[in-house]
C-alpha positions in Angstrom: -0.1 0.2 -0.1 1.7 3.2 -1.1 0.9 6.0 1.4 1.5 9.9 0.1 -1.2 11.8 2.1 -2.1 11.6 5.4 -5.4 13.6 7.3 -5.6 14.1 11.1 -9.0 15.3 12.4 -9.5 16.7 16.0 -13.3 16.3 16.6 -14.9 19.2 17.9 -16.6 18.9 21.3 -20.4 18.4 21.7 -22.5 21.4 22.6 -20.5 24.5 24.1 -19.9 25.9 27.4 -18.7 28.8 29.3 -14.9 28.2 27.8 -16.0 27.8 24.2 -14.5 30.9 22.9 -10.9 29.5 23.5 -9.8 27.7 20.3 -6.9 25.8 21.6 -6.2 22.8 19.7 -4.6 19.6 21.8 -1.1 18.9 20.7 -1.3 15.0 20.2 -2.1 15.2 16.8 -0.1 17.7 15.5 2.7 16.1 17.2 2.3 13.1 15.2 1.3 15.1 12.2 4.5 17.1 12.3 6.9 13.6 12.8 5.2 12.4 9.5 5.8 15.7 8.0 9.5 15.1 8.3 9.3 11.9 6.9 8.2 13.0 3.9 4.1 12.7 3.7 1.9 15.3 3.0 0.0 15.9 6.0 -3.0 18.2 6.7 -4.8 18.6 10.1 -8.3 19.6 10.7 -9.7 21.1 14.0 -13.6 22.0 13.5 -13.2 24.6 16.0 -10.8 26.4 13.9 -11.6 25.9 10.5 -14.3 23.6 8.7 -13.2 20.1 7.5 -12.6 19.9 3.6 -14.1 16.8 2.5 -12.4 16.7 -0.8 -8.9 16.9 0.9 -10.1 13.9 3.3 -11.5 11.8 0.7 -8.0 12.3 -1.1 -6.0 10.8 1.8 -4.2 7.4 2.1 -4.9 7.2 5.8 -7.0 9.2 8.3 -6.0 10.1 11.8 -8.8 10.5 14.3 -7.8 12.0 18.0 -10.3 11.5 20.6 -11.3 12.0 24.1 -14.1 10.5 25.6 -16.6 13.5 25.1 -15.6 13.7 21.3 -15.8 9.8 20.9 -19.2 9.5 19.2 -18.4 12.2 16.7 -15.0 10.5 15.9 -16.9 7.2 15.3 -19.5 9.3 12.9 -16.6 10.6 10.8 -14.8 7.1 10.5 -18.2 5.9 9.4 -18.8 8.5 6.8 -15.1 8.8 5.6 -15.4 4.6 4.8 -19.1 5.3 3.4 -17.9 7.9 0.9 -14.6 6.5 -0.1 -16.2 3.3 -0.8 -18.7 5.0 -3.3 -15.4 6.4 -4.8 -13.8 3.1 -5.2 -11.0 3.7 -2.7 -10.2 2.4 0.6 -9.1 5.0 3.2 -7.1 3.5 6.6 -8.2 5.1 9.5 -6.1 5.1 12.8 -7.7 6.4 16.1 -5.8 7.6 18.9 -6.3 9.4 22.3 -7.2 8.8 25.9 -10.6 7.4 24.9 -9.9 4.8 22.3 -6.4 4.2 24.6 -8.7 2.5 27.1 -11.9 1.5 25.0 -9.8 0.1 21.7 -12.1 -2.8 21.2 -15.0 -0.1 20.8 -13.0 2.0 18.3 -12.7 -1.2 16.4 -16.2 -2.2 16.3 -16.9 1.7 15.2 -14.9 1.9 11.9 -11.3 2.2 12.9 -9.1 -0.3 11.2 -6.1 0.4 14.0 -6.2 2.1 17.5 -2.9 3.7 18.6 -2.8 3.2 22.6 -1.0 5.8 24.4 1.9 7.7 23.4 1.8 7.4 19.6 4.8 8.9 18.0 6.5 6.0 17.2 3.7 3.6 16.9 2.2 5.7 14.1 5.5 5.5 12.2 6.0 1.8 12.5 2.2 1.3 11.5 2.7 3.3 8.4 5.7 1.6 7.5 4.2 -1.3 8.0 1.3 -0.8 5.6 3.5 0.4 3.1 5.8 -2.8 3.1 3.3 -5.6 2.3 0.9 -5.8 5.5 2.7 -8.9 6.7 0.2 -10.3 9.0 3.0 -11.8 11.4 5.1 -8.5 11.7 2.1 -6.2 13.0 2.6 -8.1 16.6 5.7 -6.4 17.1 4.0 -2.6 16.9 3.8 -2.0 20.5 0.7 0.1 21.6 -1.3 -1.1 18.6 -4.8 -2.9 18.5 -6.3 -4.0 15.7 -8.5 -6.9 14.2 -7.7 -10.0 12.1 -11.1 -11.5 11.1 -13.4 -11.3 13.8 -10.3 -11.1 16.7 -9.2 -8.4 18.0 -5.8 -8.0 19.2 -4.1 -5.6 21.7 -0.2 -5.6 21.2 2.0 -4.9 24.4 2.1 -1.6 25.7 4.2 0.9 24.2 7.0 2.2 27.0 6.8 6.2 27.7 9.3 8.2 25.4 12.1 9.0 27.8 13.8 12.0 26.2 11.2 14.6 25.3 13.8 16.6 23.6 14.0 14.0 20.9 10.2 15.2 19.5 10.3 17.9 17.0 8.6 21.6 17.5 5.3 21.1 16.7 4.0 22.5 13.5 0.8 24.4 14.5 0.6 25.4 10.7 -0.3 21.9 9.6 -3.5 22.7 11.6 -5.7 24.2 8.6 -7.1 27.9 9.4 -4.6 28.1 12.2 -3.0 31.4 12.2 -2.7 33.7 15.2 -5.7 32.8 17.4 -4.0 34.7 20.1 -3.0 32.1 22.4 -0.3 29.3 21.6 -0.3 26.0 23.0 3.1 24.9 24.3 3.6 21.6 26.5 7.1 20.9 28.3 6.4 17.9 30.2 4.5 14.8 30.5 3.3 12.7 33.3 2.2 13.1 36.9 2.7 11.7 40.2 -0.6 12.7 42.2 -2.8 10.0 40.5 -6.2 12.0 41.3 -9.1 9.5 41.1 -10.9 11.0 38.3 -8.0 11.9 36.1 -6.4 9.6 33.1 -3.2 11.6 33.1 -1.2 9.0 34.9 -2.4 6.2 33.1 -1.9 7.8 29.7 1.5 9.3 30.6 2.7 7.8 34.0 3.2 8.6 37.3 6.5 10.1 36.7 7.3 13.5 35.3 9.2 13.9 32.1 10.7 17.3 31.1 11.7 18.7 27.7 15.1 20.7 28.4 15.0 24.6 29.2 17.2 24.9 26.2 14.5 23.2 23.7 11.7 25.1 25.3 13.2 28.4 24.8 14.0 27.5 21.1 10.5 26.5 20.7 9.3 29.8 22.2 11.8 31.8 19.9 10.4 29.6 17.1 6.6 30.6 17.8 7.6 34.3 18.6 8.8 34.6 15.1 5.7 32.7 13.5 2.9 34.4 16.0 4.1 37.4 17.3 1.9 39.3 19.6 0.3 36.1 20.9 0.1 34.4 24.8 1.6 31.4 25.5 -0.5 28.6 27.3 1.5 26.0 28.9 0.0 22.7 28.3 2.0 20.8 31.1 -0.5 19.3 33.8 1.7 21.3 36.5 4.1 23.6 34.9 5.5 24.4 38.2 6.0 20.4 39.2 9.8 21.1 39.6 10.6 24.8 41.0 14.3 24.6 40.0 13.4 23.8 36.3 10.5 26.4 36.1 13.1 28.9 37.7 15.6 28.2 35.2 13.2 28.3 32.2 11.8 31.7 33.3 15.2 33.1 34.0 16.1 32.1 30.4 13.0 33.5 28.7 13.9 37.0 30.3 17.5 36.7 29.2 16.2 36.0 25.5 13.8 39.0 25.4 10.8 36.7 25.2 8.6 39.2 26.7 5.1 37.9 25.8 2.5 37.0 28.9 2.0 33.5 29.8 -0.2 31.2 31.8 -0.2 27.6 33.1 -1.8 24.9 35.3 -0.4 24.3 38.3 -1.1 23.3 42.2 -2.0 25.4 45.3 1.7 24.7 46.5 2.9 26.9 44.0 2.8 29.5 46.7 5.3 27.9 49.2 8.4 29.3 47.2 8.1 33.1 47.0 11.4 33.3 45.0 9.4 31.2 42.1 6.5 33.6 42.5 8.6 36.8 42.2 10.1 35.4 39.1 6.6 34.4 37.5 5.5 37.8 38.3 8.6 39.2 36.5 8.4 37.1 33.6 4.8 38.4 32.9 2.7 35.2 34.4 -0.9 36.7 33.9 -3.2 33.6 34.9 -2.6 30.2 36.6 -5.5 27.4 36.3 -5.5 25.9 39.7 -7.3 22.3 40.3 -9.0 23.0 43.5 -11.7 20.6 43.0 -13.4 20.7 46.3 -14.2 22.7 49.5 -15.4 19.7 51.2 -12.4 18.1 52.9 -13.9 14.6 52.7 -14.1 14.8 48.9 -10.7 16.2 48.7 -9.4 13.0 50.5 -11.6 10.8 48.0 -10.1 12.6 44.9 -6.6 11.9 46.6 -6.0 15.6 46.2 -3.4 16.0 49.0 -4.5 19.7 49.7 -6.5 21.4 52.2 -9.1 24.1 52.0 -7.2 26.4 54.1 -4.1 25.9 51.7 -6.2 26.3 48.8 -7.6 30.0 50.2 -4.1 30.8 51.1 -2.9 30.1 47.6 -5.3 32.5 46.1 -4.8 35.6 48.3 -0.6 34.9 48.1 -0.9 34.7 43.8 -3.5 37.9 44.2 -0.6 39.7 46.2 1.8 39.0 43.2 -0.9 40.3 40.8 -1.6 36.6 39.0 -5.0 36.1 38.3 -6.3 32.6 39.5 -8.8 30.5 37.5 -10.1 27.9 39.9 -11.3 24.5 38.6 -13.8 22.4 41.0 -15.2 19.0 40.5 -18.3 18.1 42.1 -20.0 15.3 42.7 -18.0 13.3 45.0 -19.5 10.6 47.6 -19.6 12.9 50.2 -20.9 15.9 48.0 -24.5 17.0 48.6 -26.7 20.1 47.8 -24.5 22.2 50.8 -21.4 21.3 49.2 -22.2 22.8 45.6 -23.7 26.1 47.4 -20.3 26.3 49.8 -18.3 25.6 46.4 -19.7 28.8 44.7 -19.7 30.9 48.1 -16.1 30.2 48.5 -15.2 31.0 45.1 -16.9 34.5 45.4 -15.2 35.0 49.1 -11.9 34.1 48.0 -12.3 36.4 45.0 -11.2 33.9 42.5 -11.1 35.8 39.2 -12.9 33.0 37.0 -14.1 29.8 37.9 -15.2 26.3 36.0 -17.3 24.2 38.1 -17.7 21.0 36.6 -19.6 17.7 37.4 -17.5 14.6 38.2 -16.9 12.5 35.2 -16.2 8.8 35.4 -13.9 8.8 32.6 -12.6 5.2 31.1 -9.4 4.4 32.4 -9.4 6.1 35.6 -10.0 4.3 39.2 -13.3 6.6 39.2 -14.3 4.7 36.2 -14.1 1.2 37.6 -15.4 1.9 41.0 -18.9 3.3 39.8 -18.8 0.5 36.9 -18.2 -2.4 39.5 -21.2 -0.9 41.5 -23.4 -0.6 38.3 -23.9 3.3 38.9 -22.9 4.4 35.5 -26.4 5.9 34.1 -25.4 6.2 30.3 -22.5 5.3 28.0 -23.8 8.2 26.0 -20.1 9.6 25.7 -21.1 12.9 24.3 -22.4 13.5 27.7 -19.1 13.2 29.5 -18.3 16.9 29.1 -18.2 17.8 32.9 -21.9 19.5 32.4 -24.0 16.3 32.4 -24.6 13.7 35.4 -23.8 10.3 34.1 -23.7 8.4 37.0 -25.8 8.0 40.3 -24.4 10.1 43.0 -24.6 8.9 46.6 -25.9 12.0 48.9 -27.8 13.6 46.1 -30.1 13.2 43.3 -28.8 13.5 39.7 -31.3 16.3 39.1 -30.0 18.2 42.3 -26.6 17.7 41.3 -27.1 18.9 37.6 -29.5 21.8 38.8 -26.8 22.7 41.8 -24.1 23.0 39.5 -25.3 24.3 36.1 -28.3 26.0 36.9 -27.4 27.7 40.4 -23.5 27.4 41.3 -22.2 28.3 38.0 -25.1 31.4 36.9 -24.4 32.6 40.6 -20.8 33.0 40.2 -21.3 34.4 36.7 -24.1 36.9 37.3 -24.7 40.4 36.2 -24.1 41.4 39.9 -20.8 40.0 40.0 -20.1 41.4 36.8 -20.9 44.7 38.0 -19.0 44.3 41.1 -16.0 43.7 38.8 -16.6 46.8 36.6 -17.0 48.8 39.8 -13.6 47.8 40.9 -11.9 48.6 37.6 -11.4 44.7 37.0 -12.6 44.8 33.3 -11.2 41.9 32.3 -13.2 40.0 34.8 -16.3 42.1 34.0 -16.2 40.7 30.6 -15.4 37.4 31.1 -18.3 37.5 33.5 -20.5 38.9 31.1 -19.7 36.4 28.5 -20.0 33.5 30.9 -23.6 34.8 31.9 -24.7 34.6 28.3 -23.1 31.2 27.7 -25.0 29.4 30.6 -27.8 31.1 29.3 -27.3 29.5 25.7 -26.2 26.1 27.5 -29.5 26.3 29.6 -31.7 26.5 26.1 -29.8 24.1 24.4 -29.9 21.4 27.0 -33.5 22.3 27.9 -34.8 19.0 26.8 -31.9 16.9 28.8 -32.8 18.9 31.9 -36.6 18.1 31.7 -35.9 14.4 31.1 -33.4 14.3 34.1 -35.8 16.0 36.1 -38.8 13.7 35.7 -36.6 10.7 35.6 -34.9 11.7 39.2 -38.5 12.6 40.3 -39.5 8.8 39.5 -36.7 7.5 41.1 -37.5 9.4 44.1 -41.1 8.4 44.4 -39.7 4.6 44.1 -37.5 5.0 47.0 -40.0 6.6 49.2 -42.5 3.8 48.2 -40.2 1.4 49.2 -39.5 3.2 52.6 -43.1 3.2 53.2 -43.6 -0.5 52.5 -40.8 -1.3 54.8 -42.5 0.8 57.5 
């Protein structure tokens, strides 16, 4: 099989939410695309959030790569079916390879939904070996040697041994973002400088995908990448995609010092943990290096829920961290996950009250999602508490499991119709305006409007969930009366 042209597609998310305005592509597919381009293949990537898919280009490809997270898996399966059907009409066969977090843990499902191959885990080496195998005769015996690959032979599914993690991230090329069709200057540049996380929160699949050990790009390589992007996209901010950008304070300090030394004076944002404030020298350097905003996984104001999530932080540490970061003129985006075993209606309201009291600049309150590959998924699945396997609802804005101390409707209503609207209320926006916090004002107005749109868009879902929850409550009350 001759392979000249490869197209990659990152399916768009289902529906929309408060943060839909930020068009940040995930970097897995662009990384693979860059590697394949360097090997001489013609590569085009599509992210529907940025530009529509050109179907003429897709159908002229020899291979299509589809990248998935759980909430985009149904769209990936739909696209795979559409590609196969349209290709058949044209009298050709397009090979489809799927990768990403969801299919890494649900490979057989993808193979039953039009994928020819599934690339599990880190796919940089696997995709190259797969393409080479396809081009060199498709020998059935040798495919089993491609680590991290799943496929079918006849009706039998085969899962090859897992691929070890890439030990040296400097071996990966700088990502060519121009491969993403329509990508020009979107205002924020995604840059990844590490993989892995040792914390293993129960609802997170990062450690299963990338391991418990941090692997870092060298500071020199990161600076070279920043210089490269600065030339191509002047005026942009940088968002460091790392799960914890300050995991190694020593490394972060060196990187920021080099950023300053090289005159890379662009503003930047990153994800981190509350323990970043323990190092005041680091905070001073972050401020000097133009850190504007930190995204922090606060998760809960319920100590029992923090323990359940294996978060390894306290409510007091969270409040103190926000206060200190504000002293250094760094804004905080607080991320909360509601719906743990010890969460109830009061927990939801305590969360939004704390967010307002602590003067968090922006928040993201999502409903707990049992993503495949996580301890949470395994636990709830074993208890038969997962209510739906409609993956499109696994976006943090829909209840997809049976909560422990609260009904599904109460959790949905509390998060999406009460807590989030209270934080992104016009009153809160007005307070920001009167305090001359105009950026916060703009985002709160935007958030208020998007939540209204979300409610309208999900009106049928909300009605059905409310009716279903009422029936369940009635059944439980009937049982109690009978027992009484």
